[in-house]
SENU-187400 format. One record per residue (C-alpha): x, y, z; residue number from 1. Coordinates in steps of 0.5 Angstrom, whole numbers, plus 500, padded with zeros to 3 digits. Each point is the difference from the previous one (the first is absolute). Example, Ala and Ser with C-alpha at 12.3 -4.5 7.8 and 13.67 -1.06 7.14 Angstrom:
% residues 2
+-----+-----+-----+------+
!  px !  py !  pz ! resi !
+-----+-----+-----+------+
! 525 ! 491 ! 516 !    1 !
! 502 ! 507 ! 498 !    2 !
+-----+-----+-----+------+
This chain:
% residues 260
+-----+-----+-----+------+
!  px !  py !  pz ! resi !
+-----+-----+-----+------+
! 500 ! 500 ! 500 !    1 !
! 503 ! 507 ! 498 !    2 !
! 497 ! 506 ! 504 !    3 !
! 502 ! 507 ! 500 !    4 !
! 507 ! 499 ! 497 !    5 !
! 501 ! 493 ! 505 !    6 !
! 500 ! 494 ! 498 !    7 !
! 496 ! 496 ! 506 !    8 !
! 502 ! 492 ! 501 !    9 !
! 498 ! 499 ! 507 !   10 !
! 494 ! 497 ! 503 !   11 !
! 496 ! 502 ! 493 !   12 !
! 494 ! 495 ! 503 !   13 !
! 499 ! 505 ! 505 !   14 !
! 500 ! 506 ! 496 !   15 !
! 494 ! 504 ! 497 !   16 !
! 500 ! 503 ! 493 !   17 !
! 500 ! 507 ! 499 !   18 !
! 498 ! 504 ! 494 !   19 !
! 507 ! 500 ! 495 !   20 !
! 503 ! 494 ! 503 !   21 !
! 504 ! 496 ! 495 !   22 !
! 500 ! 492 ! 500 !   23 !
! 504 ! 495 ! 497 !   24 !
! 496 ! 494 ! 499 !   25 !
! 501 ! 493 ! 498 !   26 !
! 494 ! 496 ! 498 !   27 !
! 497 ! 495 ! 494 !   28 !
! 498 ! 503 ! 494 !   29 !
! 493 ! 499 ! 501 !   30 !
! 501 ! 504 ! 507 !   31 !
! 503 ! 505 ! 497 !   32 !
! 495 ! 501 ! 494 !   33 !
! 494 ! 501 ! 505 !   34 !
! 504 ! 505 ! 504 !   35 !
! 501 ! 504 ! 494 !   36 !
! 492 ! 500 ! 499 !   37 !
! 499 ! 503 ! 507 !   38 !
! 499 ! 507 ! 501 !   39 !
! 504 ! 500 ! 507 !   40 !
! 507 ! 500 ! 497 !   41 !
! 504 ! 502 ! 493 !   42 !
! 505 ! 495 ! 498 !   43 !
! 506 ! 503 ! 498 !   44 !
! 502 ! 494 ! 495 !   45 !
! 499 ! 499 ! 493 !   46 !
! 494 ! 495 ! 498 !   47 !
! 502 ! 494 ! 497 !   48 !
! 500 ! 500 ! 492 !   49 !
! 495 ! 495 ! 497 !   50 !
! 504 ! 495 ! 495 !   51 !
! 497 ! 496 ! 495 !   52 !
! 502 ! 493 ! 500 !   53 !
! 502 ! 498 ! 494 !   54 !
! 503 ! 493 ! 501 !   55 !
! 501 ! 499 ! 492 !   56 !
! 505 ! 506 ! 500 !   57 !
! 503 ! 499 ! 507 !   58 !
! 503 ! 493 ! 497 !   59 !
! 502 ! 502 ! 494 !   60 !
! 504 ! 506 ! 503 !   61 !
! 503 ! 495 ! 505 !   62 !
! 501 ! 495 ! 493 !   63 !
! 504 ! 506 ! 497 !   64 !
! 504 ! 502 ! 506 !   65 !
! 503 ! 492 ! 501 !   66 !
! 500 ! 500 ! 492 !   67 !
! 505 ! 506 ! 501 !   68 !
! 504 ! 497 ! 505 !   69 !
! 500 ! 493 ! 497 !   70 !
! 503 ! 503 ! 493 !   71 !
! 504 ! 505 ! 503 !   72 !
! 504 ! 495 ! 504 !   73 !
! 501 ! 496 ! 494 !   74 !
! 504 ! 505 ! 497 !   75 !
! 497 ! 500 ! 493 !   76 !
! 499 ! 507 ! 499 !   77 !
! 501 ! 507 ! 504 !   78 !
! 496 ! 500 ! 506 !   79 !
! 497 ! 507 ! 498 !   80 !
! 498 ! 497 ! 494 !   81 !
! 496 ! 495 ! 503 !   82 !
! 497 ! 505 ! 505 !   83 !
! 498 ! 505 ! 494 !   84 !
! 497 ! 493 ! 497 !   85 !
! 496 ! 499 ! 506 !   86 !
! 497 ! 506 ! 502 !   87 !
! 498 ! 500 ! 492 !   88 !
! 497 ! 494 ! 500 !   89 !
! 496 ! 502 ! 506 !   90 !
! 497 ! 507 ! 497 !   91 !
! 499 ! 496 ! 493 !   92 !
! 496 ! 495 ! 504 !   93 !
! 496 ! 505 ! 504 !   94 !
! 502 ! 499 ! 507 !   95 !
! 502 ! 507 ! 501 !   96 !
! 499 ! 506 ! 495 !   97 !
! 505 ! 504 ! 497 !   98 !
! 499 ! 506 ! 504 !   99 !
! 500 ! 496 ! 507 !  100 !
! 507 ! 497 ! 497 !  101 !
! 502 ! 507 ! 498 !  102 !
! 498 ! 503 ! 507 !  103 !
! 504 ! 494 ! 504 !  104 !
! 507 ! 502 ! 498 !  105 !
! 504 ! 504 ! 504 !  106 !
! 502 ! 505 ! 495 !  107 !
! 504 ! 505 ! 505 !  108 !
! 504 ! 494 ! 503 !  109 !
! 502 ! 498 ! 493 !  110 !
! 502 ! 507 ! 498 !  111 !
! 504 ! 500 ! 507 !  112 !
! 504 ! 493 ! 497 !  113 !
! 501 ! 502 ! 493 !  114 !
! 502 ! 507 ! 502 !  115 !
! 505 ! 497 ! 506 !  116 !
! 502 ! 495 ! 494 !  117 !
! 502 ! 506 ! 495 !  118 !
! 504 ! 503 ! 506 !  119 !
! 504 ! 493 ! 501 !  120 !
! 501 ! 501 ! 493 !  121 !
! 503 ! 506 ! 500 !  122 !
! 504 ! 499 ! 506 !  123 !
! 504 ! 495 ! 497 !  124 !
! 500 ! 503 ! 493 !  125 !
! 503 ! 507 ! 503 !  126 !
! 505 ! 497 ! 505 !  127 !
! 496 ! 502 ! 506 !  128 !
! 500 ! 492 ! 502 !  129 !
! 508 ! 499 ! 499 !  130 !
! 501 ! 507 ! 504 !  131 !
! 495 ! 497 ! 506 !  132 !
! 504 ! 493 ! 499 !  133 !
! 507 ! 504 ! 501 !  134 !
! 497 ! 503 ! 506 !  135 !
! 499 ! 494 ! 503 !  136 !
! 506 ! 497 ! 498 !  137 !
! 504 ! 506 ! 503 !  138 !
! 496 ! 500 ! 506 !  139 !
! 502 ! 492 ! 502 !  140 !
! 507 ! 501 ! 497 !  141 !
! 501 ! 506 ! 504 !  142 !
! 497 ! 498 ! 507 !  143 !
! 501 ! 492 ! 501 !  144 !
! 505 ! 495 ! 499 !  145 !
! 501 ! 496 ! 493 !  146 !
! 496 ! 494 ! 503 !  147 !
! 494 ! 504 ! 502 !  148 !
! 499 ! 504 ! 494 !  149 !
! 496 ! 496 ! 496 !  150 !
! 495 ! 498 ! 506 !  151 !
! 500 ! 508 ! 502 !  152 !
! 498 ! 502 ! 493 !  153 !
! 494 ! 494 ! 500 !  154 !
! 498 ! 504 ! 507 !  155 !
! 500 ! 507 ! 497 !  156 !
! 496 ! 497 ! 494 !  157 !
! 495 ! 497 ! 504 !  158 !
! 499 ! 506 ! 505 !  159 !
! 500 ! 505 ! 494 !  160 !
! 495 ! 496 ! 496 !  161 !
! 496 ! 499 ! 507 !  162 !
! 500 ! 508 ! 500 !  163 !
! 498 ! 501 ! 493 !  164 !
! 494 ! 495 ! 500 !  165 !
! 497 ! 504 ! 506 !  166 !
! 499 ! 505 ! 496 !  167 !
! 498 ! 497 ! 493 !  168 !
! 497 ! 493 ! 498 !  169 !
! 504 ! 494 ! 500 !  170 !
! 500 ! 499 ! 493 !  171 !
! 503 ! 507 ! 499 !  172 !
! 505 ! 499 ! 505 !  173 !
! 503 ! 494 ! 496 !  174 !
! 500 ! 503 ! 494 !  175 !
! 504 ! 505 ! 502 !  176 !
! 505 ! 496 ! 505 !  177 !
! 501 ! 494 ! 496 !  178 !
! 505 ! 503 ! 495 !  179 !
! 503 ! 503 ! 506 !  180 !
! 501 ! 494 ! 504 !  181 !
! 503 ! 496 ! 494 !  182 !
! 505 ! 506 ! 499 !  183 !
! 502 ! 499 ! 507 !  184 !
! 501 ! 493 ! 499 !  185 !
! 504 ! 500 ! 494 !  186 !
! 505 ! 506 ! 502 !  187 !
! 502 ! 495 ! 506 !  188 !
! 501 ! 495 ! 494 !  189 !
! 495 ! 495 ! 502 !  190 !
! 498 ! 495 ! 495 !  191 !
! 492 ! 500 ! 498 !  192 !
! 498 ! 495 ! 505 !  193 !
! 503 ! 504 ! 506 !  194 !
! 496 ! 506 ! 496 !  195 !
! 494 ! 496 ! 501 !  196 !
! 501 ! 501 ! 507 !  197 !
! 499 ! 508 ! 500 !  198 !
! 494 ! 500 ! 495 !  199 !
! 497 ! 495 ! 505 !  200 !
! 501 ! 505 ! 506 !  201 !
! 497 ! 505 ! 496 !  202 !
! 494 ! 497 ! 499 !  203 !
! 499 ! 498 ! 507 !  204 !
! 502 ! 506 ! 502 !  205 !
! 494 ! 503 ! 496 !  206 !
! 495 ! 496 ! 502 !  207 !
! 501 ! 501 ! 508 !  208 !
! 496 ! 507 ! 500 !  209 !
! 498 ! 500 ! 507 !  210 !
! 501 ! 507 ! 503 !  211 !
! 496 ! 505 ! 496 !  212 !
! 493 ! 499 ! 497 !  213 !
! 502 ! 502 ! 493 !  214 !
! 505 ! 495 ! 499 !  215 !
! 495 ! 495 ! 498 !  216 !
! 493 ! 500 ! 497 !  217 !
! 497 ! 495 ! 507 !  218 !
! 504 ! 505 ! 504 !  219 !
! 495 ! 506 ! 497 !  220 !
! 494 ! 496 ! 501 !  221 !
! 500 ! 498 ! 507 !  222 !
! 503 ! 507 ! 502 !  223 !
! 494 ! 504 ! 497 !  224 !
! 495 ! 494 ! 502 !  225 !
! 503 ! 499 ! 506 !  226 !
! 501 ! 507 ! 503 !  227 !
! 507 ! 499 ! 501 !  228 !
! 505 ! 505 ! 501 !  229 !
! 507 ! 501 ! 496 !  230 !
! 504 ! 499 ! 506 !  231 !
! 496 ! 493 ! 502 !  232 !
! 504 ! 497 ! 493 !  233 !
! 506 ! 503 ! 502 !  234 !
! 500 ! 497 ! 508 !  235 !
! 498 ! 493 ! 497 !  236 !
! 503 ! 500 ! 494 !  237 !
! 507 ! 501 ! 502 !  238 !
! 500 ! 493 ! 504 !  239 !
! 498 ! 495 ! 493 !  240 !
! 505 ! 505 ! 496 !  241 !
! 506 ! 498 ! 505 !  242 !
! 497 ! 493 ! 500 !  243 !
! 500 ! 500 ! 492 !  244 !
! 507 ! 503 ! 501 !  245 !
! 504 ! 496 ! 504 !  246 !
! 497 ! 494 ! 496 !  247 !
! 502 ! 502 ! 494 !  248 !
! 507 ! 502 ! 502 !  249 !
! 501 ! 493 ! 503 !  250 !
! 497 ! 495 ! 495 !  251 !
! 503 ! 504 ! 494 !  252 !
! 507 ! 501 ! 503 !  253 !
! 500 ! 493 ! 502 !  254 !
! 498 ! 497 ! 494 !  255 !
! 504 ! 504 ! 495 !  256 !
! 505 ! 500 ! 506 !  257 !
! 501 ! 507 ! 500 !  258 !
! 503 ! 500 ! 507 !  259 !
! 507 ! 500 ! 502 !  260 !
+-----+-----+-----+------+
């Protein structure tokens, strides 16, 4: 119960309701709907939308999804072509109309991803990636002993990528940082297999977005719906971020034998 700016949690069964009290209720759907029809309370939630059940179209959608996964796992054609073919089949079969299909596309997210891919390409062709790689290598060579330089570069790449992914999408961060990670690996004279460790580190760091509500779509969703504050993500997110960081460094460094 919320009354006059305070949350009341004790002895709720003994409190009498006053006009203006706000209650957090949990009940069955039928009970909530009966309460919605009364004249004594005003429900602040949104009434559920009625869904037309169409078993045939539902089964067809699930079948197309399973077909995309199956054909994609066989590697007979690119996954993008398979997904587009499946979506086209659903439109042709009238399972979903063209307008609904177009509205379901996250155009702003696509614009962000392709913009960042273009930025990553510009960084690679303009020499910015090489400049950043030189900076990382110089920091390691000047501040660390020779046997710890590769591991130090891996740590810097992880931390920089993890910071970047809190501000951009994970796809955009990978597009920017992968060329940098490869250049750092080759500047240390590592082979192709060892360079994969740097790319893997980038991928893990780019996916470990916990400290801001704008780093990933699900973070933004719970931020708006759950009524969280920005600092709530930082207070909680620092712990899984540290776990991911330590776990990645131990596993990557151990598997590729980067530890001295």
